[in-house]
KOLVEX-875803 format. One line per field, with one value per atom (N, C-alpha, C, O): residue number from 1; residue in one letter; atom name; x, y, z. Coordinates in Angstrom, 3 decimals. Example, Ala and Ser with C-alpha at 12.3 -4.5 7.8 and 13.67 -1.06 7.14 Angstrom:
seq = 1; 1; 1; 1; 2; 2; 2; 2 $
type = A; A; A; A; S; S; S; S $
atom = N; CA; C; O; N; CA; C; O $
u = 13.190; 12.300; 13.200; 14.236; 12.850; 13.670; 12.900; 13.409 $
v = -5.690; -4.500; -3.300; -3.319; -2.250; -1.060; 0.030; 1.138 $
w = 7.800; 7.800; 7.800; 8.465; 7.080; 7.140; 7.870; 8.039 $
REM end
This chain:
seq = 1; 1; 1; 1; 2; 2; 2; 2; 3; 3; 3; 3; 4; 4; 4; 4; 5; 5; 5; 5; 6; 6; 6; 6; 7; 7; 7; 7; 8; 8; 8; 8; 9; 9; 9; 9; 10; 10; 10; 10; 11; 11; 11; 11; 12; 12; 12; 12; 13; 13; 13; 13; 14; 14; 14; 14; 15; 15; 15; 15; 16; 16; 16; 16; 17; 17; 17; 17; 18; 18; 18; 18; 19; 19; 19; 19; 20; 20; 20; 20; 21; 21; 21; 21; 22; 22; 22; 22; 23; 23; 23; 23; 24; 24; 24; 24; 25; 25; 25; 25; 26; 26; 26; 26; 27; 27; 27; 27; 28; 28; 28; 28; 29; 29; 29; 29; 30; 30; 30; 30; 31; 31; 31; 31; 32; 32; 32; 32; 33; 33; 33; 33; 34; 34; 34; 34; 35; 35; 35; 35; 36; 36; 36; 36; 37; 37; 37; 37; 38; 38; 38; 38; 39; 39; 39; 39; 40; 40; 40; 40; 41; 41; 41; 41; 42; 42; 42; 42; 43; 43; 43; 43; 44; 44; 44; 44; 45; 45; 45; 45; 46; 46; 46; 46; 47; 47; 47; 47; 48; 48; 48; 48; 49; 49; 49; 49; 50; 50; 50; 50; 51; 51; 51; 51; 52; 52; 52; 52; 53; 53; 53; 53; 54; 54; 54; 54; 55; 55; 55; 55; 56; 56; 56; 56; 57; 57; 57; 57; 58; 58; 58; 58; 59; 59; 59; 59; 60; 60; 60; 60; 61; 61; 61; 61; 62; 62; 62; 62; 63; 63; 63; 63; 64; 64; 64; 64; 65; 65; 65; 65; 66; 66; 66; 66; 67; 67; 67; 67; 68; 68; 68; 68; 69; 69; 69; 69; 70; 70; 70; 70; 71; 71; 71; 71; 72; 72; 72; 72; 73; 73; 73; 73; 74; 74; 74; 74; 75; 75; 75; 75; 76; 76; 76; 76; 77; 77; 77; 77; 78; 78; 78; 78; 79; 79; 79; 79; 80; 80; 80; 80; 81; 81; 81; 81; 82; 82; 82; 82; 83; 83; 83; 83; 84; 84; 84; 84; 85; 85; 85; 85; 86; 86; 86; 86; 87; 87; 87; 87; 88; 88; 88; 88; 89; 89; 89; 89; 90; 90; 90; 90; 91; 91; 91; 91; 92; 92; 92; 92; 93; 93; 93; 93; 94; 94; 94; 94; 95; 95; 95; 95; 96; 96; 96; 96; 97; 97; 97; 97; 98; 98; 98; 98; 99; 99; 99; 99; 100; 100; 100; 100; 101; 101; 101; 101; 102; 102; 102; 102; 103; 103; 103; 103; 104; 104; 104; 104; 105; 105; 105; 105; 106; 106; 106; 106; 107; 107; 107; 107; 108; 108; 108; 108; 109; 109; 109; 109; 110; 110; 110; 110 $
type = N; N; N; N; K; K; K; K; V; V; V; V; L; L; L; L; E; E; E; E; A; A; A; A; M; M; M; M; A; A; A; A; M; M; M; M; G; G; G; G; K; K; K; K; P; P; P; P; V; V; V; V; V; V; V; V; A; A; A; A; S; S; S; S; R; R; R; R; L; L; L; L; G; G; G; G; G; G; G; G; L; L; L; L; E; E; E; E; E; E; E; E; L; L; L; L; I; I; I; I; G; G; G; G; G; G; G; G; D; D; D; D; G; G; G; G; S; S; S; S; R; R; R; R; G; G; G; G; V; V; V; V; L; L; L; L; V; V; V; V; D; D; D; D; L; L; L; L; F; F; F; F; D; D; D; D; S; S; S; S; N; N; N; N; E; E; E; E; S; S; S; S; T; T; T; T; Y; Y; Y; Y; V; V; V; V; A; A; A; A; P; P; P; P; P; P; P; P; A; A; A; A; L; L; L; L; T; T; T; T; E; E; E; E; D; D; D; D; A; A; A; A; S; S; S; S; N; N; N; N; R; R; R; R; L; L; L; L; A; A; A; A; E; E; E; E; G; G; G; G; V; V; V; V; I; I; I; I; A; A; A; A; L; L; L; L; L; L; L; L; E; E; E; E; E; E; E; E; P; P; P; P; E; E; E; E; R; R; R; R; A; A; A; A; K; K; K; K; A; A; A; A; V; V; V; V; G; G; G; G; E; E; E; E; A; A; A; A; G; G; G; G; R; R; R; R; R; R; R; R; Y; Y; Y; Y; V; V; V; V; L; L; L; L; E; E; E; E; H; H; H; H; F; F; F; F; D; D; D; D; W; W; W; W; N; N; N; N; V; V; V; V; M; M; M; M; V; V; V; V; E; E; E; E; R; R; R; R; I; I; I; I; L; L; L; L; R; R; R; R; V; V; V; V; Y; Y; Y; Y; R; R; R; R; G; G; G; G; E; E; E; E; P; P; P; P; A; A; A; A; P; P; P; P; S; S; S; S; P; P; P; P; A; A; A; A $
atom = N; CA; C; O; N; CA; C; O; N; CA; C; O; N; CA; C; O; N; CA; C; O; N; CA; C; O; N; CA; C; O; N; CA; C; O; N; CA; C; O; N; CA; C; O; N; CA; C; O; N; CA; C; O; N; CA; C; O; N; CA; C; O; N; CA; C; O; N; CA; C; O; N; CA; C; O; N; CA; C; O; N; CA; C; O; N; CA; C; O; N; CA; C; O; N; CA; C; O; N; CA; C; O; N; CA; C; O; N; CA; C; O; N; CA; C; O; N; CA; C; O; N; CA; C; O; N; CA; C; O; N; CA; C; O; N; CA; C; O; N; CA; C; O; N; CA; C; O; N; CA; C; O; N; CA; C; O; N; CA; C; O; N; CA; C; O; N; CA; C; O; N; CA; C; O; N; CA; C; O; N; CA; C; O; N; CA; C; O; N; CA; C; O; N; CA; C; O; N; CA; C; O; N; CA; C; O; N; CA; C; O; N; CA; C; O; N; CA; C; O; N; CA; C; O; N; CA; C; O; N; CA; C; O; N; CA; C; O; N; CA; C; O; N; CA; C; O; N; CA; C; O; N; CA; C; O; N; CA; C; O; N; CA; C; O; N; CA; C; O; N; CA; C; O; N; CA; C; O; N; CA; C; O; N; CA; C; O; N; CA; C; O; N; CA; C; O; N; CA; C; O; N; CA; C; O; N; CA; C; O; N; CA; C; O; N; CA; C; O; N; CA; C; O; N; CA; C; O; N; CA; C; O; N; CA; C; O; N; CA; C; O; N; CA; C; O; N; CA; C; O; N; CA; C; O; N; CA; C; O; N; CA; C; O; N; CA; C; O; N; CA; C; O; N; CA; C; O; N; CA; C; O; N; CA; C; O; N; CA; C; O; N; CA; C; O; N; CA; C; O; N; CA; C; O; N; CA; C; O; N; CA; C; O; N; CA; C; O; N; CA; C; O; N; CA; C; O; N; CA; C; O; N; CA; C; O; N; CA; C; O; N; CA; C; O; N; CA; C; O; N; CA; C; O; N; CA; C; O; N; CA; C; O; N; CA; C; O; N; CA; C; O; N; CA; C; O; N; CA; C; O; N; CA; C; O; N; CA; C; O; N; CA; C; O $
u = 53.584; 53.777; 54.312; 55.423; 53.193; 52.942; 54.209; 54.890; 54.390; 55.839; 56.862; 57.596; 57.221; 58.063; 58.236; 59.355; 56.832; 57.090; 57.493; 57.980; 57.121; 57.408; 58.278; 58.692; 59.345; 60.195; 61.132; 61.777; 61.243; 61.462; 61.772; 62.860; 60.613; 60.814; 61.452; 61.425; 61.941; 62.713; 61.468; 61.841; 60.009; 59.372; 59.270; 59.240; 59.212; 59.497; 57.974; 57.022; 57.985; 56.876; 56.334; 57.168; 55.707; 54.832; 53.368; 52.303; 54.165; 53.678; 53.223; 53.508; 52.231; 52.073; 53.099; 53.809; 53.460; 54.192; 53.944; 54.733; 52.935; 52.712; 53.330; 53.773; 53.571; 53.896; 55.606; 56.324; 55.931; 57.222; 57.562; 58.727; 56.279; 57.206; 58.028; 58.895; 58.371; 59.460; 60.339; 61.244; 60.442; 61.273; 62.511; 63.584; 61.432; 61.492; 61.863; 63.032; 61.086; 61.500; 62.542; 63.511; 62.656; 64.091; 63.193; 62.323; 63.414; 62.943; 64.066; 63.874; 65.320; 65.615; 65.118; 65.468; 64.193; 63.799; 63.974; 63.319; 65.739; 66.166; 65.288; 65.356; 64.935; 63.926; 62.130; 61.388; 62.146; 61.014; 60.146; 60.603; 58.500; 58.087; 57.287; 56.550; 57.599; 56.388; 55.512; 55.901; 53.915; 53.352; 52.338; 52.016; 52.060; 51.622; 50.145; 49.395; 49.546; 47.713; 47.069; 45.939; 47.597; 46.689; 47.728; 48.921; 46.685; 47.358; 47.596; 46.839; 49.659; 49.996; 50.189; 50.897; 49.679; 49.575; 47.957; 47.769; 47.244; 45.859; 45.676; 44.698; 46.621; 46.239; 46.256; 47.056; 45.087; 45.989; 46.048; 45.578; 46.324; 47.661; 46.418; 46.859; 45.035; 44.067; 43.533; 42.753; 43.831; 43.555; 41.474; 40.776; 41.296; 40.070; 39.402; 40.150; 37.775; 37.587; 37.634; 37.354; 38.036; 38.387; 39.200; 39.342; 39.878; 40.868; 39.696; 38.579; 40.534; 40.080; 40.495; 41.075; 40.165; 40.471; 41.800; 42.400; 42.447; 43.501; 44.298; 44.991; 44.303; 45.090; 45.212; 46.288; 43.719; 43.899; 45.073; 46.169; 45.060; 45.668; 47.291; 48.100; 47.797; 49.064; 49.319; 50.431; 48.838; 48.922; 49.329; 50.275; 48.320; 48.661; 49.674; 50.193; 50.027; 51.289; 52.365; 53.418; 52.539; 54.094; 53.654; 54.614; 52.948; 52.523; 52.659; 52.755; 52.621; 52.877; 54.400; 54.937; 55.139; 56.540; 57.195; 58.253; 56.735; 57.607; 57.430; 58.445; 56.345; 55.851; 56.745; 57.520; 56.831; 57.304; 58.801; 59.552; 58.971; 61.045; 61.009; 60.953; 61.022; 61.521; 62.623; 62.757; 63.483; 64.921; 65.225; 65.856; 64.754; 64.031; 63.355; 63.580; 62.508; 61.345; 62.710; 63.061; 63.207; 63.903; 65.498; 66.057; 65.768; 66.833; 66.368; 66.761; 65.041; 64.329; 64.111; 64.929; 62.877; 63.046; 64.059; 63.719; 65.814; 66.662; 67.364; 68.193; 66.920; 67.512; 66.456; 66.684; 65.141; 64.321; 65.329; 66.286; 65.152; 65.110; 66.545; 66.445; 68.149; 69.193; 69.428; 70.303; 67.945; 67.621; 67.034; 67.712; 66.263; 65.514; 66.556; 66.999; 67.139; 68.107; 69.339; 70.054; 69.353; 70.203; 69.855; 70.754; 68.769; 68.129; 66.893; 66.686; 66.193; 65.236; 65.456; 65.091; 66.135; 66.807; 66.611; 67.102; 65.853; 66.286; 67.265; 66.779; 68.428; 69.683; 70.423; 71.350; 69.899; 69.834; 69.520; 70.223; 67.797; 66.439; 67.459; 68.025; 67.362; 67.759; 69.365; 69.600; 70.340; 71.942; 71.040; 71.016; 70.476; 70.427; 69.230; 69.479; 68.233; 67.989; 69.152; 69.122; 70.082; 70.930; 71.849; 72.486; 72.588; 72.901; 72.236; 72.910; 70.967; 70.061; 70.432; 71.046; 70.005; 70.228; 71.574; 71.636; 72.874; 74.109; 74.352; 75.391; 73.713; 73.901; 75.302; 76.186; 74.821; 75.919; 75.106; 73.890; 76.007; 75.192; 75.031; 75.683; 73.660; 73.111; 73.446; 73.469; 73.652; 74.922; 73.708; 72.509; 74.954; 74.056; 73.106; 73.044; 72.559; 71.139; 71.883; 72.720; 71.324; 72.470; 71.486; 71.757 $
v = 95.633; 96.526; 95.136; 94.673; 94.919; 93.501; 93.639; 92.706; 94.834; 95.019; 94.651; 94.058; 94.929; 94.593; 93.512; 93.085; 92.536; 91.664; 90.647; 89.524; 91.455; 90.580; 90.415; 89.371; 91.767; 92.204; 91.052; 90.348; 90.790; 89.642; 88.354; 87.803; 88.080; 86.558; 86.620; 85.635; 87.739; 88.002; 87.934; 87.950; 87.861; 88.477; 89.975; 90.837; 90.638; 91.229; 92.408; 91.883; 93.258; 94.536; 95.231; 95.997; 95.310; 95.988; 97.364; 97.059; 98.675; 99.179; 100.323; 100.649; 101.422; 102.541; 103.659; 103.256; 104.634; 105.249; 106.347; 106.866; 106.341; 106.723; 106.262; 105.123; 106.927; 106.918; 106.470; 106.888; 105.772; 105.569; 104.558; 104.170; 103.614; 103.009; 103.282; 102.436; 103.986; 105.031; 104.894; 104.125; 105.545; 105.692; 103.943; 103.749; 102.946; 101.690; 101.293; 101.389; 100.942; 100.703; 101.381; 100.659; 102.257; 103.009; 103.826; 103.294; 104.446; 105.732; 105.003; 105.256; 104.092; 103.837; 101.944; 101.487; 101.605; 100.763; 99.094; 98.091; 99.572; 97.937; 97.201; 95.994; 97.642; 96.742; 96.534; 95.987; 97.357; 97.333; 97.786; 98.875; 97.565; 98.783; 99.988; 99.810; 101.021; 102.129; 102.838; 103.454; 102.406; 102.965; 104.455; 104.579; 105.246; 106.210; 106.036; 106.637; 105.350; 105.297; 106.209; 106.413; 106.870; 108.012; 109.270; 109.211; 110.631; 111.898; 111.903; 111.733; 112.292; 112.098; 113.474; 113.575; 114.876; 115.763; 115.676; 116.379; 114.992; 115.205; 114.069; 114.199; 112.971; 111.951; 112.197; 112.958; 111.312; 110.940; 109.536; 108.875; 109.255; 107.879; 106.846; 105.731; 106.873; 105.881; 105.893; 106.806; 104.667; 104.290; 103.848; 103.079; 104.841; 104.732; 103.240; 102.273; 103.020; 101.374; 100.804; 99.627; 101.759; 101.046; 101.982; 103.150; 101.259; 102.224; 103.118; 102.933; 103.765; 104.260; 103.423; 102.354; 103.966; 103.106; 102.944; 101.883; 104.718; 104.515; 103.829; 102.883; 104.174; 103.765; 102.365; 101.976; 101.141; 99.418; 99.759; 99.279; 100.347; 99.935; 100.541; 100.116; 101.233; 101.837; 100.664; 100.334; 99.597; 98.790; 97.530; 96.805; 97.260; 96.245; 96.054; 94.975; 97.362; 97.295; 97.510; 97.183; 97.952; 97.607; 95.770; 95.299; 94.751; 93.812; 92.765; 91.553; 93.553; 92.851; 93.257; 92.265; 94.094; 94.564; 93.398; 92.881; 93.097; 91.854; 90.751; 90.208; 90.281; 88.930; 88.800; 87.848; 89.541; 89.666; 89.482; 88.884; 90.292; 89.856; 89.175; 89.792; 88.156; 87.180; 86.836; 85.867; 87.571; 87.756; 89.201; 89.191; 90.412; 91.322; 91.330; 91.943; 90.426; 90.072; 89.832; 90.532; 88.587; 87.451; 88.772; 88.509; 89.498; 90.541; 91.573; 91.831; 92.155; 92.969; 92.168; 92.144; 91.418; 90.479; 89.985; 89.259; 90.168; 89.736; 91.033; 91.080; 92.022; 93.281; 93.670; 94.483; 92.931; 93.888; 93.198; 93.817; 91.866; 91.055; 91.378; 91.775; 91.270; 92.319; 93.473; 93.715; 94.299; 95.439; 95.139; 95.701; 94.594; 94.376; 93.781; 94.467; 92.263; 92.066; 92.895; 92.762; 93.864; 95.074; 96.184; 96.635; 96.585; 97.335; 97.186; 97.872; 95.866; 95.202; 94.150; 94.300; 93.134; 92.208; 92.478; 93.396; 91.457; 91.991; 92.296; 92.675; 92.121; 91.891; 93.441; 94.056; 93.669; 95.192; 96.499; 97.335; 96.028; 96.530; 96.515; 97.459; 95.566; 95.417; 96.080; 96.565; 95.923; 96.759; 98.656; 99.531; 98.799; 100.281; 100.548; 101.347; 99.645; 100.215; 100.696; 101.629; 99.526; 99.924; 100.534; 100.584; 101.340; 102.874; 103.572; 104.587; 104.023; 104.860; 104.794; 105.713; 103.597; 103.663; 103.923; 104.533; 103.465; 104.132; 105.362; 105.690; 106.314; 107.713; 107.882; 108.720; 106.317; 106.389; 107.228; 107.391; 107.843; 108.193; 107.203; 106.164; 107.765; 107.022; 106.614; 107.556; 105.788; 105.550; 105.996; 105.902; 106.511; 107.443; 106.150; 104.930; 107.226; 105.971; 105.934; 106.715; 104.512; 103.627; 104.364; 104.147 $
w = -83.592; -84.566; -86.024; -86.283; -86.544; -87.684; -88.560; -88.986; -88.736; -89.782; -89.471; -90.260; -88.112; -87.225; -87.467; -87.751; -87.403; -86.731; -88.561; -88.697; -89.437; -90.753; -90.858; -91.361; -90.260; -91.009; -90.379; -91.155; -88.596; -87.761; -88.869; -89.031; -89.505; -89.794; -91.382; -92.119; -91.726; -92.941; -94.729; -95.902; -94.147; -94.859; -95.933; -95.055; -97.086; -97.707; -97.119; -96.541; -97.266; -96.560; -97.410; -97.893; -97.686; -98.534; -97.079; -96.542; -97.051; -96.206; -96.610; -97.763; -95.616; -95.702; -95.512; -94.591; -95.833; -95.482; -93.964; -93.175; -94.051; -92.386; -91.354; -91.500; -90.025; -88.876; -89.048; -89.956; -88.233; -88.298; -89.046; -88.960; -90.322; -91.251; -91.836; -91.619; -92.515; -93.330; -92.459; -92.783; -91.060; -90.616; -90.845; -91.416; -89.935; -89.984; -91.451; -91.825; -92.107; -93.597; -94.054; -94.288; -94.218; -95.098; -96.438; -97.128; -96.488; -98.165; -98.927; -100.117; -98.772; -99.849; -101.205; -102.293; -100.091; -100.529; -100.464; -100.745; -99.719; -99.522; -98.010; -97.777; -97.607; -96.973; -96.511; -95.695; -97.628; -97.862; -98.588; -98.936; -99.374; -100.172; -99.276; -98.307; -99.792; -99.048; -100.327; -101.320; -99.766; -100.295; -99.643; -98.462; -100.536; -100.394; -100.039; -100.809; -99.044; -98.840; -98.521; -98.965; -97.769; -96.884; -97.270; -97.568; -97.137; -97.201; -95.884; -94.928; -96.012; -94.381; -94.008; -93.006; -94.622; -93.895; -92.933; -91.940; -93.305; -93.058; -91.801; -91.065; -91.571; -91.312; -89.684; -89.138; -88.884; -87.457; -87.511; -86.586; -88.028; -87.879; -88.052; -88.331; -87.975; -88.020; -88.983; -89.255; -89.988; -91.671; -91.492; -90.831; -92.474; -93.041; -93.036; -93.180; -92.844; -92.622; -93.971; -94.198; -94.981; -96.499; -97.073; -96.710; -98.243; -98.780; -100.477; -100.961; -100.669; -102.210; -103.075; -102.889; -104.107; -105.361; -105.716; -105.882; -105.877; -106.086; -105.060; -105.435; -103.789; -102.708; -103.085; -103.540; -102.879; -103.383; -104.657; -104.365; -105.740; -106.846; -106.441; -107.266; -105.603; -105.089; -104.408; -104.819; -103.376; -102.337; -103.263; -102.955; -104.753; -105.500; -106.302; -106.592; -106.749; -107.451; -106.562; -107.111; -105.340; -104.401; -104.243; -104.853; -103.874; -103.298; -105.285; -105.479; -105.996; -107.728; -107.989; -108.481; -107.891; -108.057; -107.081; -107.441; -106.180; -105.172; -105.920; -106.356; -106.177; -106.672; -108.023; -107.944; -109.275; -109.994; -110.071; -110.841; -108.878; -108.810; -107.770; -106.706; -107.758; -106.369; -105.858; -105.111; -106.198; -105.687; -104.917; -103.860; -105.487; -105.071; -103.549; -102.505; -103.938; -102.648; -101.416; -100.466; -101.928; -101.009; -100.393; -99.328; -100.876; -100.682; -99.507; -98.369; -100.605; -99.213; -98.030; -97.111; -98.026; -96.651; -96.015; -95.080; -96.251; -95.731; -95.227; -94.319; -95.928; -95.359; -94.279; -93.382; -94.476; -92.986; -92.189; -91.726; -91.993; -90.989; -90.330; -89.169; -90.939; -90.671; -89.693; -88.862; -90.242; -89.733; -87.954; -87.094; -87.643; -87.033; -86.197; -85.275; -86.442; -85.415; -84.929; -83.935; -86.037; -85.371; -84.366; -83.656; -84.281; -83.882; -82.549; -81.548; -83.141; -82.518; -81.171; -80.005; -81.762; -80.758; -78.673; -78.015; -78.229; -77.560; -76.216; -75.151; -76.376; -76.358; -76.915; -76.388; -77.743; -78.381; -77.103; -76.533; -77.060; -76.406; -74.535; -73.985; -74.226; -72.991; -72.458; -71.351; -73.620; -73.055; -73.390; -72.525; -74.707; -74.662; -72.659; -71.756; -72.728; -71.510; -70.029; -69.226; -70.231; -69.093; -69.292; -68.239; -70.453; -70.951; -70.651; -70.829; -70.143; -69.908; -68.375; -67.832; -67.671; -66.342; -65.788; -64.720; -66.492; -66.351; -66.456; -65.883; -67.048; -67.377; -68.568; -68.748; -69.335; -70.660; -71.717; -71.616; -72.925; -74.086; -74.883; -74.985; -75.737; -76.443; -77.720; -78.512; -78.084; -79.498; -80.789; -81.051; -81.306; -82.787; -83.571; -83.717; -83.869; -85.037; -86.055; -86.507; -86.511; -87.787; -89.081; -90.262 $
REM end
């Protein structure tokens, strides 16, 4: 997932609200900017070949908002990196898999 990779590198992310991206980025805007690019009720999660003008404008607004507030962009990038390290680091993932094999209960999601 490219969004996960960007977050791992501490980069502020602007992404569509579709799929698991809202869960990954969080709805409060602290780990990235979510933009409604497509109608999620009718989506097959396959992006069309081109964005509509309205969707392009919403995407641009998300990017511009971070460019105009570099301190916020830095904080968003840092929060995203912390989240990825806490939840998707290889050591964390391996421990989760081992818990399954040992029959231990899964930890509560954060």
